[in-house]
C-alpha positions as CSV (number, residue, x, y, z in Angstrom):
1,M,-36.9,-19.1,11.7
2,N,-36.3,-15.3,11.9
3,K,-34.6,-14.5,8.6
4,K,-34.2,-10.8,9.3
5,G,-32.0,-11.6,12.3
6,M,-30.0,-14.1,10.3
7,E,-29.5,-11.5,7.5
8,L,-28.1,-9.0,9.9
9,G,-25.6,-11.6,11.2
10,I,-24.5,-12.5,7.7
11,Q,-24.2,-8.9,6.6
12,T,-22.0,-8.1,9.7
13,I,-19.8,-11.1,8.9
14,I,-19.3,-10.0,5.3
15,I,-18.5,-6.4,6.4
16,L,-15.9,-7.8,8.9
17,I,-14.3,-10.0,6.3
18,L,-14.1,-7.1,3.8
19,A,-12.6,-4.8,6.5
20,I,-10.0,-7.5,7.3
21,I,-9.1,-7.9,3.6
22,I,-8.7,-4.1,3.2
23,L,-6.6,-3.9,6.3
24,V,-4.3,-6.7,5.1
25,V,-3.9,-5.0,1.7
26,L,-3.1,-1.7,3.3
27,I,-0.5,-3.3,5.6
28,I,1.1,-5.1,2.6
29,A,1.1,-1.8,0.5
30,F,2.7,0.3,3.2
31,R,5.0,-2.3,4.7
32,S,8.2,-0.7,3.3
33,Q,7.2,2.8,4.5
34,I,6.4,1.5,8.0
35,S,9.7,-0.3,8.3
36,S,11.7,2.7,7.1
37,L,9.8,4.9,9.6
38,F,10.8,2.5,12.5
39,S,14.4,2.4,11.1
40,S,14.6,6.2,11.1
41,F,13.1,6.4,14.6
42,S,15.7,3.8,15.8
43,N,18.5,5.8,14.2
44,L,17.2,9.0,15.8
45,I,17.2,7.3,19.3
46,S,20.6,5.8,18.9
47,G,22.0,9.2,17.6
48,A,20.5,10.9,20.7
49,N,22.1,8.3,23.0
50,T,25.5,8.8,21.3
51,S,25.2,12.6,21.6
52,V,24.3,12.4,25.3
53,S,27.2,10.0,26.0
54,N,29.6,12.5,24.4
55,L,28.6,15.4,26.7
56,P,31.3,16.3,29.2
57,G,30.5,15.0,32.7
58,I,27.7,12.7,31.5
59,G,29.6,10.3,29.3
60,R,32.0,7.6,30.3
């Protein structure tokens, strides 16, 4: 059995598991900031649509 090749596989799996755990922790930590960012972006888009529809000749 080639133990060196097996160690490389186990090390890679451990690194992947740690990276996934860190990613999940970061997503949980910044969840509120991300949702407020998308909310602000949505408000910006809806405000731009309202402004365009109020222009003379373009709106209803």
